[in-house]
Backbone bond lengths (Angstrom), bond angles and torsions (degrees), N, CA, C in turn:
res aa  C-N    CA-C-N  psi(-1)  N-CA   C-N-CA  omega(-1)  CA-C   N-CA-C  phi
1 M - - - 1.457 - - 1.523 109.77 -
2 D 1.330 115.74 73.49 1.458 120.29 -175.76 1.519 112.53 -99.57
3 N 1.342 118.36 8.64 1.464 122.31 174.59 1.522 108.21 -160.71
4 P 1.349 117.81 164.37 1.467 119.82 -178.50 1.524 113.91 -56.26
5 K 1.333 117.15 -34.63 1.464 119.61 179.74 1.524 110.89 -61.73
6 S 1.326 116.74 -42.66 1.461 119.31 -179.58 1.527 111.28 -69.43
7 I 1.334 116.66 -30.91 1.466 119.92 175.65 1.518 110.00 -66.38
8 N 1.331 116.64 -45.99 1.466 120.38 177.77 1.525 111.13 -62.62
9 R 1.335 116.49 -37.74 1.456 120.11 178.90 1.530 110.75 -67.18
10 F 1.333 115.35 -41.11 1.466 119.29 177.29 1.528 110.78 -61.14
11 M 1.344 117.13 -43.43 1.459 120.49 -179.57 1.527 111.39 -68.43
12 F 1.331 117.40 -30.65 1.465 119.66 175.33 1.527 109.93 -63.67
13 L 1.333 116.42 -45.62 1.465 120.51 177.67 1.521 110.82 -65.73
14 Y 1.343 115.21 -36.16 1.467 118.97 179.70 1.531 111.16 -65.94
15 L 1.337 116.78 -44.36 1.457 119.80 179.50 1.529 110.93 -64.73
16 L 1.325 117.37 -36.84 1.464 120.23 174.73 1.528 110.04 -61.26
17 W 1.326 115.62 -43.01 1.464 121.05 178.33 1.527 110.93 -62.47
18 E 1.322 115.81 -41.18 1.465 120.50 -178.70 1.529 111.54 -69.77
19 M 1.322 116.91 -36.09 1.459 120.74 -174.28 1.516 113.94 -85.60
20 L 1.356 117.25 -32.40 1.463 119.09 -172.60 1.530 113.24 -110.56
21 P 1.349 119.38 -78.69 1.465 119.10 -176.36 1.524 112.71 -58.90
22 M 1.338 116.81 -35.00 1.453 119.54 -177.71 1.520 111.09 -62.71
23 Q 1.313 117.31 -38.40 1.458 120.05 179.97 1.528 110.86 -66.54
24 I 1.336 116.44 -35.21 1.463 120.36 177.14 1.523 110.17 -68.09
25 I 1.339 116.44 -42.32 1.462 120.73 179.08 1.519 110.59 -60.05
26 L 1.346 116.94 -39.59 1.454 120.50 -178.67 1.526 112.15 -69.57
27 I 1.330 117.05 -25.66 1.457 120.14 179.29 1.518 110.94 -67.20
28 I 1.352 116.47 -35.56 1.468 120.43 -176.17 1.524 111.99 -62.50
29 P 1.369 119.22 -55.44 1.465 117.76 177.58 1.527 112.50 -63.54
30 A 1.344 117.34 -28.96 1.464 119.83 178.56 1.526 110.16 -63.87
31 L 1.342 115.93 -43.43 1.457 120.04 178.78 1.526 111.02 -66.42
32 L 1.349 116.31 -40.95 1.461 119.66 179.77 1.526 111.18 -65.01
33 I 1.325 115.48 -44.34 1.469 119.69 179.77 1.525 110.32 -61.75
34 N 1.332 115.65 -42.64 1.456 119.60 -179.02 1.523 111.77 -66.66
35 K 1.346 115.73 -35.30 1.468 119.86 -179.49 1.524 111.29 -72.88
36 L 1.336 116.74 -42.47 1.453 120.81 -178.31 1.520 112.26 -73.93
37 S 1.326 116.04 -35.36 1.467 120.21 -177.80 1.533 109.22 -136.68
38 P 1.322 117.37 76.75 1.468 119.93 -176.57 1.521 113.79 -63.70
39 N 1.323 117.26 -23.12 1.464 120.78 -178.77 1.530 111.95 -101.54
40 M 1.324 116.58 19.65 1.461 120.34 -177.63 1.523 110.79 -64.21
41 D 1.313 115.39 138.59 1.458 120.98 177.12 1.525 110.15 -63.16
42 D 1.345 116.88 145.53 1.464 121.45 -178.21 1.522 112.24 -57.94
43 S 1.331 117.38 -37.99 1.456 120.72 -177.48 1.523 111.27 -63.69
44 V 1.338 116.65 -42.07 1.468 120.60 178.90 1.527 109.69 -66.82
45 Y 1.325 116.42 -40.06 1.461 120.98 179.49 1.533 110.29 -59.99
46 Y 1.327 116.96 -47.35 1.462 120.40 -176.90 1.530 111.96 -69.80
47 V 1.320 117.61 -31.57 1.466 119.84 174.98 1.515 109.80 -60.13
48 N 1.328 116.46 -48.39 1.465 120.21 178.83 1.517 111.63 -61.32
49 M 1.324 116.82 -41.06 1.450 120.67 -178.36 1.535 111.62 -67.87
50 F 1.336 116.83 -39.60 1.460 119.86 178.77 1.521 110.93 -64.13
51 I 1.320 116.92 -41.44 1.466 120.50 -179.78 1.529 110.22 -65.06
52 V 1.334 116.94 -46.09 1.465 120.87 177.62 1.531 109.70 -59.47
53 Q 1.333 116.03 -43.39 1.460 120.22 -179.03 1.515 111.58 -63.66
54 D 1.333 117.66 -44.13 1.467 120.41 179.75 1.521 111.75 -58.96
55 F 1.324 115.97 -44.04 1.456 118.91 -175.92 1.528 112.22 -73.89
56 F 1.319 117.62 -41.95 1.458 119.59 -177.92 1.523 112.22 -80.78
57 L 1.342 116.54 -37.91 1.452 120.15 -173.67 1.516 112.81 -77.61
58 V 1.332 117.78 -35.65 1.455 120.74 -174.15 1.527 112.98 -115.38
59 L 1.319 117.61 -41.00 1.460 119.29 -175.64 1.524 112.37 -65.39
60 L 1.314 118.20 -42.17 1.462 120.01 -179.65 1.530 111.99 -62.12
61 P 1.356 119.44 -45.64 1.472 118.67 174.47 1.525 112.72 -61.64
62 I 1.331 117.53 -33.69 1.466 120.28 177.24 1.526 110.21 -62.76
63 L 1.326 116.26 -44.29 1.465 119.86 179.17 1.529 110.61 -63.77
64 L 1.338 116.24 -36.12 1.466 120.12 176.33 1.521 110.40 -63.99
65 C 1.339 116.50 -44.03 1.467 120.25 178.90 1.527 110.95 -63.28
66 M 1.321 116.77 -37.65 1.466 120.15 179.86 1.526 110.57 -63.09
67 S 1.331 116.36 -36.38 1.466 119.01 178.20 1.530 110.88 -70.92
68 I 1.353 116.46 -34.47 1.463 120.25 179.55 1.525 110.66 -70.33
69 F 1.344 116.76 -40.88 1.458 121.97 -174.13 1.527 113.06 -99.63
70 R 1.315 118.36 19.64 1.457 120.25 -171.91 1.533 112.68 -58.16
71 D 1.343 117.09 -27.68 1.460 119.58 -177.78 1.524 112.70 -76.77
72 R 1.323 118.14 -26.37 1.459 120.43 -179.96 1.527 111.73 -135.41
73 L 1.323 115.52 38.51 1.458 121.34 -178.53 1.522 111.54 -62.02
74 S 1.327 117.19 -43.36 1.465 120.81 -178.51 1.526 111.97 -67.28
75 E 1.342 116.58 -25.00 1.461 120.30 178.36 1.521 111.15 -73.27
76 I 1.337 116.59 -35.50 1.455 121.40 -176.50 1.525 111.25 -83.70
77 I 1.329 115.85 -43.30 1.466 120.47 -177.92 1.516 109.59 -119.17
78 S 1.324 115.81 113.80 1.459 121.21 179.18 1.525 109.70 -104.65
79 L 1.316 116.18 136.13 1.460 122.05 178.23 1.523 111.40 -108.23
80 R 1.336 116.36 29.28 1.464 119.48 177.74 1.519 109.81 -61.96
81 G 1.315 115.58 148.21 1.456 120.60 -178.78 1.519 112.87 -71.69
82 L 1.331 115.35 168.25 1.453 122.26 178.61 1.524 109.81 -109.75
83 S 1.319 115.87 140.90 1.455 120.18 175.85 1.524 109.22 -72.29
84 L 1.321 116.71 162.31 1.457 121.05 179.25 1.526 110.74 -59.51
85 W 1.347 117.22 -40.63 1.452 120.20 -179.51 1.531 111.50 -65.39
86 N 1.334 116.27 -37.85 1.466 118.59 177.19 1.517 111.46 -65.91
87 I 1.319 117.09 -38.40 1.466 120.46 176.91 1.526 110.25 -61.28
88 I 1.341 116.23 -44.55 1.468 120.61 178.77 1.525 110.30 -62.68
89 F 1.328 116.53 -45.58 1.466 120.84 178.24 1.530 111.04 -57.18
90 I 1.318 116.80 -48.21 1.459 121.36 -175.36 1.524 111.35 -65.37
91 V 1.318 117.20 -40.65 1.469 120.47 177.83 1.527 110.08 -62.15
92 M 1.328 117.08 -44.01 1.466 120.66 179.53 1.526 111.35 -66.74
93 I 1.327 117.52 -38.74 1.462 121.05 176.82 1.522 110.06 -61.09
94 G 1.328 116.79 -42.32 1.460 120.87 179.58 1.517 112.50 -60.49
95 F 1.326 117.03 -44.01 1.462 120.29 -179.98 1.533 111.42 -69.69
96 L 1.331 118.08 -33.55 1.461 120.86 178.48 1.525 111.76 -73.09
97 M 1.320 117.28 -27.46 1.465 120.94 178.51 1.523 112.02 -71.13
98 D 1.307 117.28 -29.00 1.466 121.38 -171.48 1.533 113.23 -58.39
99 P 1.355 121.03 -49.10 1.472 119.55 179.17 1.529 113.00 -63.05
100 V 1.328 116.84 -34.54 1.466 120.02 178.74 1.528 109.81 -66.87
101 M 1.323 116.67 -44.07 1.457 120.44 179.27 1.527 111.26 -66.96
102 E 1.325 116.76 -34.00 1.466 120.22 178.04 1.524 110.89 -64.97
103 F 1.333 116.65 -39.41 1.468 120.04 177.50 1.525 110.69 -66.35
104 I 1.338 116.78 -44.61 1.468 120.37 178.22 1.526 110.22 -59.31
105 S 1.341 116.59 -41.86 1.466 121.29 179.88 1.522 111.00 -63.91
106 A 1.345 116.34 -42.05 1.466 119.99 -178.84 1.520 111.24 -63.61
107 V 1.320 116.72 -43.73 1.461 120.67 179.48 1.531 110.30 -65.72
108 T 1.331 116.22 -43.62 1.469 120.30 -179.32 1.521 111.31 -63.80
109 S 1.344 117.09 -35.29 1.464 120.52 -177.40 1.523 112.68 -65.11
110 L 1.343 116.87 -18.56 1.461 119.79 177.03 1.530 111.14 -68.21
111 L 1.344 116.00 -26.39 1.463 121.23 179.90 1.520 112.47 -105.93
112 C 1.337 115.79 -36.43 1.472 121.18 -176.97 1.522 109.01 -128.20
113 P 1.320 118.83 100.62 1.470 120.95 179.46 1.518 111.26 -59.58
114 D 1.325 115.32 151.32 1.455 120.84 178.59 1.523 108.74 -75.36
115 T 1.323 116.53 106.66 1.466 121.05 -178.31 1.525 112.66 -79.15
116 N 1.329 116.80 -8.54 1.464 120.03 -178.26 1.516 113.03 -98.39
117 I 1.335 118.22 3.89 1.450 120.73 -172.01 1.525 112.28 -61.98
118 E 1.343 117.78 -38.80 1.454 120.28 -179.72 1.522 111.16 -66.55
119 V 1.337 115.59 -40.35 1.468 119.81 177.93 1.530 110.41 -63.79
120 E 1.341 115.75 -44.91 1.467 120.29 -179.27 1.523 111.14 -62.81
121 M 1.329 116.79 -41.19 1.462 120.57 178.70 1.530 110.87 -63.46
122 A 1.338 116.33 -40.09 1.466 119.58 178.33 1.517 110.84 -66.57
123 M 1.350 116.46 -39.02 1.459 120.64 179.44 1.521 111.80 -62.33
124 M 1.327 116.30 -31.70 1.452 120.38 -177.88 1.526 112.79 -72.09
125 Q 1.322 116.27 -6.71 1.466 119.41 176.29 1.524 111.78 -84.48
126 T 1.333 117.18 -6.04 1.456 121.25 177.38 1.530 109.55 -83.31
127 P 1.327 118.68 163.77 1.471 120.52 175.07 1.533 110.74 -58.95
128 L 1.316 116.88 146.79 1.466 121.90 -176.11 1.531 113.09 -54.93
129 P 1.360 120.51 -45.22 1.478 119.30 179.76 1.530 112.81 -57.96
130 I 1.343 117.03 -37.33 1.462 120.09 179.29 1.528 109.81 -69.77
131 G 1.330 116.71 -41.28 1.456 120.45 177.60 1.514 111.59 -60.46
132 L 1.333 117.07 -41.63 1.469 121.28 178.93 1.526 111.09 -66.04
133 L 1.333 116.25 -38.55 1.471 120.05 179.40 1.527 110.78 -65.26
134 V 1.333 116.18 -49.19 1.459 120.94 -172.30 1.519 112.28 -76.79
135 M 1.334 117.73 -37.66 1.464 120.79 -175.02 1.523 113.12 -105.32
136 G 1.339 116.66 -6.07 1.452 119.70 -178.86 1.520 113.89 -120.04
137 I 1.314 116.97 -63.19 1.465 121.81 -171.12 1.532 112.16 -70.72
138 L 1.341 117.17 -52.95 1.466 119.64 -176.78 1.530 112.31 -63.04
139 P 1.347 119.74 -47.36 1.468 118.26 177.66 1.528 112.78 -61.62
140 A 1.338 116.81 -37.33 1.468 119.52 -179.30 1.522 110.79 -61.59
141 I 1.312 117.18 -45.54 1.469 121.05 -177.40 1.524 111.00 -70.20
142 F 1.327 116.50 -52.36 1.460 120.83 -173.96 1.532 112.11 -68.96
143 E 1.334 116.87 -49.29 1.468 119.76 -175.29 1.523 111.85 -67.78
144 E 1.324 117.43 -38.57 1.463 118.92 179.19 1.523 111.75 -69.85
145 T 1.316 117.15 -36.23 1.463 119.93 176.86 1.517 110.50 -61.80
146 L 1.325 116.71 -39.76 1.458 120.38 -178.31 1.530 112.05 -75.34
147 F 1.334 117.21 -50.73 1.467 119.81 -170.62 1.522 113.81 -88.36
148 R 1.324 119.23 -43.73 1.459 120.30 177.76 1.523 111.18 -90.66
149 G 1.327 116.76 -15.55 1.448 119.91 175.18 1.516 110.81 -85.85
150 F 1.335 116.35 -74.04 1.456 120.09 -171.82 1.535 113.58 -78.37
151 V 1.329 118.04 -48.90 1.469 119.11 -176.49 1.524 110.46 -66.34
152 F 1.329 117.57 -55.69 1.458 120.64 179.71 1.528 111.36 -67.30
153 G 1.329 116.71 -42.19 1.463 120.64 -178.24 1.508 113.19 -62.22
154 A 1.340 116.81 -36.80 1.461 119.90 -179.57 1.521 111.57 -78.65
155 A 1.339 117.25 -32.94 1.467 120.00 -174.20 1.523 113.08 -85.31
156 K 1.330 118.75 -23.26 1.466 120.26 -170.97 1.531 112.62 -65.86
157 R 1.330 118.38 -23.04 1.461 118.94 -179.92 1.518 112.25 -73.86
158 F 1.329 116.73 -11.22 1.462 120.81 175.40 1.526 111.34 -95.87
159 S 1.331 116.84 -38.71 1.458 122.00 176.15 1.523 107.96 -168.96
160 V 1.324 116.55 116.70 1.461 120.63 -176.75 1.521 111.01 -64.41
161 K 1.333 116.72 -48.57 1.463 119.92 -177.17 1.524 111.36 -62.91
162 K 1.320 116.58 -44.51 1.462 119.58 -179.52 1.518 111.47 -68.93
163 S 1.328 116.83 -33.01 1.456 119.44 178.56 1.521 111.30 -68.66
164 M 1.342 116.81 -33.74 1.468 119.96 174.76 1.523 110.03 -62.45
165 L 1.344 115.81 -45.58 1.457 120.25 178.99 1.526 111.22 -64.85
166 L 1.330 116.32 -40.21 1.464 120.69 -178.10 1.525 111.00 -64.97
167 S 1.337 116.99 -47.15 1.467 119.77 -179.34 1.524 110.80 -65.81
168 A 1.340 117.88 -36.81 1.464 121.06 178.15 1.526 110.56 -68.08
169 F 1.341 116.11 -39.42 1.459 121.14 179.57 1.528 110.91 -62.16
170 Y 1.322 116.44 -48.09 1.465 119.57 -178.74 1.523 111.70 -72.37
171 F 1.321 116.81 -28.20 1.461 119.93 174.89 1.527 109.95 -64.81
172 G 1.328 116.61 -36.02 1.456 119.99 176.29 1.518 111.93 -68.90
173 L 1.334 117.30 -47.12 1.464 120.56 179.53 1.521 111.51 -61.74
174 F 1.316 116.53 -33.35 1.454 121.95 -178.73 1.528 112.39 -54.39
175 H 1.329 117.55 -31.67 1.460 120.70 -176.46 1.529 112.65 -75.56
176 L 1.348 117.14 -16.07 1.471 121.97 176.31 1.524 111.94 52.27
177 N 1.313 115.95 38.98 1.461 120.51 -176.62 1.523 107.97 -150.13
178 G 1.332 116.64 117.14 1.453 119.92 -178.85 1.511 113.23 -57.27
179 Y 1.327 116.56 -29.95 1.461 121.29 179.33 1.524 111.58 -66.96
180 Q 1.312 117.17 -37.37 1.464 121.26 -174.00 1.529 113.98 -88.50
181 I 1.326 117.90 -19.99 1.466 120.81 -173.25 1.527 113.24 -58.01
182 P 1.340 121.25 -50.48 1.472 119.65 -175.52 1.526 113.53 -60.58
183 Y 1.332 117.66 -48.37 1.468 117.45 -178.00 1.520 111.83 -74.14
184 A 1.346 117.01 -26.44 1.461 119.58 176.10 1.525 110.75 -68.43
185 M 1.337 117.15 -38.76 1.462 120.66 177.99 1.524 110.76 -67.77
186 F 1.333 115.92 -40.32 1.464 120.17 176.41 1.527 110.06 -59.79
187 A 1.326 116.45 -48.27 1.463 120.61 178.70 1.522 110.58 -63.44
188 G 1.340 116.75 -37.98 1.458 120.56 -178.70 1.510 112.94 -61.51
189 L 1.334 117.31 -37.13 1.468 120.66 178.16 1.530 110.90 -64.34
190 I 1.319 116.78 -44.91 1.462 119.76 -179.06 1.527 110.72 -70.06
191 L 1.315 117.25 -37.63 1.465 120.68 176.79 1.531 110.87 -61.45
192 A 1.333 116.70 -40.04 1.467 120.43 177.46 1.524 110.74 -66.63
193 L 1.328 117.12 -41.38 1.463 120.87 178.33 1.516 111.24 -62.19
194 V 1.320 116.47 -42.18 1.466 121.21 178.52 1.520 110.53 -63.38
195 T 1.322 116.40 -40.19 1.472 120.80 178.28 1.524 110.77 -62.30
196 Y 1.332 116.36 -47.90 1.461 121.38 -177.63 1.532 111.48 -67.72
197 T 1.323 116.66 -33.86 1.461 121.00 -177.63 1.523 111.91 -71.74
198 T 1.329 116.81 -39.83 1.461 120.37 -176.75 1.526 113.18 -91.26
199 G 1.343 116.60 -26.75 1.458 119.57 -177.59 1.508 113.88 76.13
200 T 1.345 117.43 22.14 1.457 120.67 178.86 1.518 110.24 -145.25
201 I 1.329 117.11 143.22 1.457 122.66 179.17 1.522 111.23 -71.98
202 L 1.321 117.71 -17.23 1.465 120.45 179.49 1.527 111.59 -64.87
203 A 1.339 117.10 -27.41 1.460 120.68 -178.92 1.528 112.06 -65.53
204 P 1.348 119.54 -53.70 1.469 118.22 178.61 1.525 112.70 -66.67
205 I 1.331 117.94 -30.01 1.467 119.92 176.66 1.527 109.59 -62.63
206 L 1.331 116.85 -45.03 1.459 120.61 178.50 1.524 110.89 -64.04
207 L 1.329 117.30 -44.80 1.460 120.64 -179.36 1.525 111.04 -63.79
208 H 1.316 117.45 -43.14 1.460 122.06 177.91 1.528 110.01 -60.98
209 L 1.323 115.98 -40.71 1.464 120.55 179.49 1.526 111.10 -66.13
210 V 1.327 116.98 -39.88 1.466 120.80 178.14 1.528 110.41 -62.78
211 I 1.339 116.43 -44.56 1.471 120.84 -178.82 1.525 110.48 -63.56
212 N 1.332 116.46 -55.17 1.461 120.09 -177.70 1.525 111.80 -66.56
213 G 1.335 115.50 -43.01 1.458 119.70 -177.61 1.517 112.71 -62.95
214 S 1.337 116.66 -43.01 1.469 119.66 179.76 1.525 110.78 -65.49
215 Q 1.335 116.98 -36.03 1.462 119.69 178.12 1.524 111.26 -67.53
216 V 1.330 116.71 -42.05 1.459 120.37 178.49 1.524 110.57 -61.45
217 I 1.336 116.05 -47.08 1.470 120.30 -178.43 1.530 111.04 -63.96
218 S 1.331 117.05 -41.90 1.468 119.60 -178.98 1.524 111.25 -65.28
219 V 1.342 117.37 -38.45 1.465 120.14 178.82 1.524 109.85 -68.56
220 Y 1.335 118.15 -39.25 1.464 121.00 176.59 1.523 110.25 -59.62
221 I 1.316 116.70 -45.72 1.463 120.53 -179.92 1.524 110.24 -63.57
222 Y 1.331 115.72 -42.04 1.465 120.42 -179.36 1.521 110.96 -62.70
223 L 1.338 117.12 -47.40 1.457 120.47 -176.75 1.519 112.39 -66.86
224 N 1.309 116.43 -26.49 1.461 119.65 179.34 1.528 112.84 -81.77
225 N 1.333 116.15 -4.40 1.461 119.15 -176.97 1.525 113.34 -122.35
226 V 1.349 116.59 4.26 1.466 119.95 177.11 1.519 108.76 -132.31
227 S 1.303 116.03 163.01 1.455 120.95 177.83 1.517 109.74 -75.67
228 D 1.331 116.25 161.37 1.465 120.96 178.56 1.528 111.48 -60.33
229 A 1.323 116.79 -39.14 1.462 120.04 -179.19 1.520 111.13 -65.22
230 A 1.333 115.66 -41.00 1.462 119.31 179.03 1.518 110.84 -66.17
231 A 1.322 116.87 -38.00 1.466 120.89 -179.91 1.523 111.17 -64.76
232 Q 1.341 116.33 -37.29 1.463 119.73 -177.46 1.524 112.34 -73.11
233 T 1.345 117.00 -29.75 1.462 119.88 -177.24 1.515 113.10 -94.51
234 A 1.329 118.18 -15.02 1.464 120.62 -174.76 1.514 111.89 -62.86
235 D 1.335 116.99 -38.93 1.455 120.35 -175.53 1.525 113.04 -73.88
236 T 1.338 116.34 -16.92 1.455 118.83 -179.40 1.530 111.91 -95.60
237 A 1.340 116.45 -10.00 1.460 120.27 -176.04 1.520 111.17 -89.86
238 L 1.331 116.87 65.44 1.462 121.55 -179.68 1.529 108.94 -94.52
239 T 1.319 116.02 82.22 1.456 120.80 -179.84 1.521 110.10 -79.62
240 G 1.346 115.16 167.28 1.456 119.78 178.31 1.514 112.18 -61.77
241 D 1.341 116.49 -39.82 1.464 120.06 179.21 1.522 111.25 -64.30
242 Y 1.327 115.85 -38.08 1.470 119.49 179.97 1.530 110.69 -66.22
243 I 1.341 116.35 -43.60 1.466 120.40 177.57 1.518 110.64 -61.28
244 L 1.358 116.37 -42.02 1.460 120.84 179.19 1.524 111.16 -62.57
245 T 1.326 116.18 -41.41 1.472 120.64 177.65 1.523 110.92 -61.96
246 L 1.330 115.79 -43.84 1.466 119.98 177.95 1.520 111.19 -63.88
247 C 1.337 116.63 -36.98 1.466 121.29 -179.89 1.525 110.44 -63.66
248 V 1.318 116.58 -46.72 1.469 120.80 179.12 1.525 110.03 -62.65
249 S 1.335 115.70 -44.29 1.468 120.27 178.61 1.519 111.12 -61.26
250 A 1.343 116.41 -41.72 1.464 120.65 -179.49 1.522 111.19 -65.24
251 L 1.331 117.38 -38.02 1.461 120.71 178.71 1.531 111.05 -64.72
252 I 1.324 115.88 -45.29 1.466 120.08 -179.43 1.525 110.85 -64.22
253 F 1.322 115.20 -50.78 1.459 118.89 -177.82 1.527 111.43 -71.94
254 G 1.341 117.15 -27.50 1.460 119.93 176.12 1.516 111.91 -64.30
255 V 1.336 116.23 -40.99 1.465 120.35 176.65 1.528 110.37 -64.84
256 L 1.339 115.96 -44.84 1.464 119.75 178.17 1.527 111.22 -62.31
257 L 1.328 115.79 -37.87 1.464 120.19 178.33 1.519 110.63 -63.73
258 A 1.329 117.32 -44.27 1.467 121.15 179.47 1.529 110.70 -60.90
259 L 1.328 116.51 -42.06 1.466 120.52 178.81 1.529 110.94 -66.59
260 M 1.326 116.15 -39.35 1.462 119.74 179.28 1.523 110.88 -66.38
261 L 1.321 117.30 -41.72 1.464 120.60 178.31 1.526 111.01 -63.74
262 R 1.324 115.84 -38.54 1.466 120.01 178.25 1.527 110.44 -63.11
263 A 1.337 116.86 -45.14 1.464 120.67 178.54 1.524 110.96 -64.98
264 F 1.326 116.26 -37.11 1.462 122.64 178.91 1.527 110.93 -62.52
265 V 1.334 116.64 -46.49 1.465 121.56 179.30 1.530 110.26 -64.33
266 R 1.321 116.84 -44.49 1.467 120.84 180.00 1.528 111.18 -61.65
267 Y 1.316 116.44 -41.79 1.462 119.92 179.71 1.524 110.68 -60.83
268 N 1.331 116.42 -45.45 1.462 119.78 -177.60 1.519 112.30 -70.65
269 K 1.322 117.73 -33.77 1.465 120.09 175.39 1.521 110.82 -59.73
270 K 1.310 114.74 -36.34 1.459 119.85 -174.40 1.524 113.18 -88.17
271 H 1.329 117.43 -35.94 1.468 120.47 -169.67 1.537 114.78 -114.98
272 N 1.315 118.18 -12.95 1.468 120.18 -175.45 1.525 109.98 -110.47
273 K 1.307 116.76 108.71 1.466 120.09 -177.78 1.523 112.30 -70.36
274 Y 1.339 117.17 -15.01 1.459 120.52 178.32 1.526 112.09 -93.76
275 C 1.321 117.56 0.89 1.463 121.36 179.46 1.530 109.26 -65.69
276 E 1.321 116.01 119.48 1.468 119.97 -177.18 1.524 112.39 -76.50
277 I 1.322 117.60 -15.90 1.455 120.41 179.15 1.527 111.09 -71.80
278 T 1.333 117.58 -20.68 1.468 120.05 179.76 1.516 111.53 -62.53
279 A 1.341 116.04 -23.92 1.473 120.75 175.82 1.522 107.31 -131.88
280 P 1.340 117.40 69.47 1.460 120.74 -171.30 1.516 113.70 -58.64
281 L 1.336 113.26 133.60 1.463 122.96 173.67 1.530 113.87 65.78
282 Q 1.327 118.05 10.80 1.473 118.63 179.34 1.515 111.73 -64.25
283 S 1.354 115.26 -29.44 1.459 118.01 -178.40 1.523 112.67 -75.66
284 E 1.341 116.68 -13.42 1.458 119.05 179.86 1.537 110.80 -72.18
285 Q 1.301 115.48 137.77 1.443 120.71 -179.43 1.533 110.38 -90.43
286 T 1.307 116.94 156.14 1.453 122.01 178.83 1.526 109.14 -94.30
287 Y 1.328 115.91 120.96 1.454 119.71 -176.18 1.524 112.79 -115.78
288 G 1.333 117.23 -14.36 1.458 119.62 -176.88 1.511 110.83 65.24
289 E 1.311 116.65 -132.54 1.459 120.90 -178.13 1.524 112.20 -72.85
290 N 1.332 117.66 -16.54 1.466 121.55 -177.85 1.521 112.56 -95.83
291 K 1.318 117.69 18.22 1.454 120.75 179.68 1.524 109.75 -60.26
292 P 1.320 117.90 128.61 1.474 120.54 -175.84 1.527 112.20 -63.08
293 K 1.332 115.77 146.83 1.454 121.95 -179.55 1.525 110.08 -94.23
294 F 1.327 115.17 138.81 1.453 119.94 176.95 1.529 111.27 -83.04
295 V 1.316 115.72 -29.99 1.469 120.64 177.74 1.518 108.22 -99.43
296 D 1.318 115.48 104.25 1.463 121.09 178.94 1.520 108.94 -130.62
297 R 1.312 116.80 -168.43 1.469 119.29 -175.85 1.524 111.90 -66.35
298 Y 1.327 117.86 -30.98 1.459 119.52 178.56 1.527 110.96 -71.88
299 F 1.318 116.76 -35.73 1.466 120.68 175.46 1.526 109.84 -61.23
300 L 1.335 116.76 -46.02 1.458 121.29 178.99 1.525 111.13 -67.66
301 L 1.332 116.89 -35.35 1.461 120.35 176.05 1.523 111.36 -63.52
302 N 1.323 117.08 -36.57 1.462 120.37 178.06 1.525 111.01 -63.09
303 I 1.332 116.57 -41.01 1.461 120.02 177.77 1.533 110.02 -65.18
304 A 1.336 116.39 -45.81 1.463 120.72 179.97 1.522 111.12 -62.31
305 L 1.335 116.51 -40.30 1.463 121.24 179.64 1.518 110.93 -63.35
306 F 1.332 116.09 -42.17 1.462 119.75 179.76 1.527 111.02 -66.20
307 V 1.333 116.98 -43.84 1.462 120.56 179.27 1.528 110.58 -61.06
308 L 1.330 116.41 -43.28 1.464 120.70 178.48 1.518 110.79 -61.73
309 Y 1.326 116.39 -42.39 1.467 120.85 179.08 1.526 110.73 -61.93
310 M 1.340 116.96 -43.66 1.460 121.07 -179.89 1.531 110.79 -63.76
311 I 1.328 117.20 -39.93 1.469 120.64 178.91 1.526 110.40 -64.19
312 I 1.325 116.67 -45.00 1.465 120.74 -178.61 1.519 111.13 -64.80
313 T 1.335 117.08 -46.74 1.465 120.00 -178.98 1.530 110.83 -65.36
314 H 1.328 117.35 -36.04 1.461 120.34 177.49 1.539 110.05 -64.98
315 F 1.320 115.92 -43.11 1.473 120.41 178.33 1.519 111.02 -61.92
316 L 1.332 116.52 -45.04 1.466 120.24 -178.97 1.521 111.93 -65.20
317 S 1.355 116.16 -40.51 1.462 119.26 -179.14 1.526 111.83 -66.97
318 K 1.340 117.08 -30.99 1.463 121.12 179.54 1.527 111.92 -77.86
319 N 1.327 115.55 -37.80 1.471 119.16 -174.34 1.518 114.25 -97.62
320 F 1.349 115.64 -20.97 1.469 118.32 178.82 1.532 108.53 -133.96
321 P 1.313 117.63 68.15 1.477 120.11 -178.22 1.508 110.84 -64.06
322 A 1.361 114.16 148.65 1.474 119.11 -177.92 1.526 110.42 -67.62
């Protein structure tokens, strides 16, 4: 992936892998699990499926990227440590992002229902440490290594701003769910900014873990304090007043988030010698009229592929409900 075209081509192959062969691979362990333990609880089943999915869906492409980038792996992905102040900043940024993402999710759910809600509810029946591992730790490590490591890391030398947008865009498509795309893209932009500001992949991994982990813990607390019937109907009760409340909350926390990000960037400019913002865009090469394009036929193919996938899955869900 030595130019934006190759990155788009890689993501096209990746999305094909995620949409087609990956689904077949997941069927095999599902059949084996069902055959060996036909009475297995749904929560245990989904834990196994999530782990298989994390390793096959994300780890294998990561290993492929490592073989491609073996000559400059340390340049693309840095494992430098984080200062205590950066850890504090990142934790606070994660908590401030949550109300904004909740508002985006609520608005999106009016058009695209959350198709993963049943799976998430079943996952919450597992012990909290397992839920944190499967829905917090593993996705944070694997997804950040792929999207803020290889995709953003490879593209930023051509254009930092466009690479942030590109990694956020593909991070949204990766979820293969219209409900998750808007808030995933929003999170992807901030995750890329955090990566570029600190100069280490550990920063977005920590932020991703804070976001996912806090959501898992809050849902566990919620489910332990309400009845099953209330839990099942709460997500569908999106009244106008509730949306308005979320909007006000998102505005307040959005302003606080912007101020926190500004302070975070300023701190790293002053105290972090690995902060890439201190010399903005220096890594970008000069191409003149031959500057590579980020929007090419593979980029457009990725959009078309995703739209086709959404149409097919919508048709199947309507005509062949589970």
